[in-house]
C-alpha positions as CSV (number, residue, x, y, z in Angstrom):
1,M,0.0,-0.1,0.4
2,K,1.5,3.4,-1.1
3,L,1.0,6.4,1.7
4,F,1.1,9.9,0.4
5,V,2.4,12.2,3.0
6,V,2.7,16.3,3.0
7,R,4.2,18.3,5.4
8,L,1.7,21.6,6.4
9,K,4.3,23.2,8.9
10,G,7.4,24.9,8.5
11,R,10.4,25.0,10.6
12,I,9.8,28.1,13.3
13,G,9.5,26.7,16.5
14,I,10.0,22.6,16.2
15,R,12.1,20.2,18.0
16,K,14.7,19.2,16.9
17,E,14.5,15.9,16.9
18,I,10.9,16.3,14.7
19,N,13.1,18.2,12.4
20,A,15.4,15.6,12.2
21,T,12.5,13.1,11.6
22,L,11.1,14.9,8.9
23,D,14.5,15.5,7.2
24,T,15.0,12.0,7.2
25,L,11.9,11.2,5.5
26,G,12.8,14.0,2.6
27,L,10.0,16.5,3.8
28,K,12.4,19.8,4.5
29,R,10.0,22.6,3.3
30,R,6.0,23.3,3.8
31,F,4.3,21.4,0.9
32,N,6.6,18.9,0.3
33,A,5.2,15.5,-0.5
34,L,6.5,12.0,-0.3
35,V,4.8,9.2,-1.7
36,V,6.1,6.0,-0.2
37,D,5.8,2.2,0.6
38,S,3.6,1.3,4.1
39,S,6.1,0.0,6.6
40,P,6.6,-0.1,10.5
41,I,9.7,2.2,9.9
42,V,7.7,4.9,8.0
43,L,4.4,4.5,10.3
44,G,6.7,4.5,13.4
45,M,8.2,8.0,12.3
46,L,4.7,9.2,10.8
47,K,3.3,8.9,14.4
48,K,6.2,11.0,15.8
49,V,5.5,13.8,13.3
50,Q,2.0,13.3,12.8
51,N,1.3,17.0,14.3
52,F,3.5,18.5,11.4
53,V,2.2,16.4,8.2
54,A,-1.0,15.0,6.6
55,Y,-0.8,11.4,5.8
56,G,-3.0,8.8,4.1
57,E,-3.4,5.5,1.5
58,L,-3.1,7.1,-1.9
59,S,-5.3,5.8,-4.4
60,E,-3.6,4.0,-7.8
61,E,-5.4,6.7,-9.9
62,N,-3.9,9.7,-8.0
63,Y,-0.6,7.6,-7.9
64,A,-0.9,7.6,-11.6
65,K,-1.7,11.3,-11.9
66,L,1.6,12.1,-9.8
67,L,3.9,10.0,-12.0
68,T,2.8,11.9,-14.9
69,L,4.2,15.4,-13.5
70,P,7.2,17.4,-14.9
71,S,10.5,16.4,-13.4
72,S,11.1,20.1,-11.7
73,I,8.0,18.9,-9.4
74,K,9.0,15.5,-8.7
75,K,12.0,13.3,-7.9
76,E,12.3,9.7,-8.1
77,K,14.5,7.5,-5.4
78,K,14.5,4.1,-4.7
79,N,11.1,3.0,-3.4
80,M,9.3,6.8,-2.9
81,L,8.7,10.0,-5.0
82,L,9.2,13.1,-3.9
83,L,7.2,15.9,-4.7
84,R,7.5,19.6,-4.3
85,L,3.8,20.9,-4.5
86,P,2.3,24.3,-4.9
87,P,0.0,25.7,-2.1
88,P,-3.5,23.3,-2.4
89,R,-6.3,25.1,-4.7
90,F,-8.6,27.1,-2.3
91,G,-6.4,26.5,0.7
92,L,-6.6,24.2,3.6
93,K,-10.2,23.9,4.6
94,K,-9.5,23.7,8.3
95,T,-6.5,24.7,11.0
96,I,-3.4,22.7,11.2
97,K,-2.9,23.1,14.6
98,K,-4.9,20.3,15.2
99,L,-5.5,16.4,14.0
100,Y,-7.7,14.9,11.6
101,P,-11.0,15.5,11.7
102,K,-10.9,18.4,13.6
103,G,-7.9,20.0,11.7
104,E,-6.1,19.1,8.6
105,A,-2.8,17.4,10.3
106,G,-2.4,13.4,11.2
107,Y,-3.4,10.5,9.5
108,R,-6.1,10.9,7.3
109,G,-6.8,7.1,5.6
110,K,-8.4,7.2,2.0
111,E,-9.3,10.9,2.7
112,I,-6.3,12.2,1.9
113,N,-6.8,11.8,-2.1
114,S,-9.0,14.7,-1.7
115,L,-6.2,16.6,-0.5
116,V,-4.2,15.0,-3.4
117,E,-6.6,16.5,-6.0
118,R,-6.8,19.9,-4.6
119,F,-3.1,20.2,-4.7
120,L,-2.7,18.6,-8.5
121,L,-5.4,21.4,-9.4
122,N,-3.0,24.1,-8.7
123,V,0.1,22.5,-10.4
124,K,1.3,24.4,-13.8
125,L,2.2,22.0,-16.5
């Protein structure tokens, strides 16, 4: 199963160990995204940084759309896809200070696909 992870908060005011985990995941800036296979190690890192990212299961059709993005936006590594996305169309719907469902951050399950589609609406091809 593929997971889509997007960073929602910047670096200011974040503990060093959280920043180190986000850097390890490749999420160095706000709205950087990552598509990765689900594994216990990755899930442990996501649990640690869940207040700063939104993540969930990516559908196959959205994964296919992400693969067609230009190379200026995406970077493929061993078993992951790194993306540098613009902010989502119509912005984020809820606060980024609370976990899902009251806010945008945290585990969203299949609902992450609606956020992915809003990100893709703003990508210039």
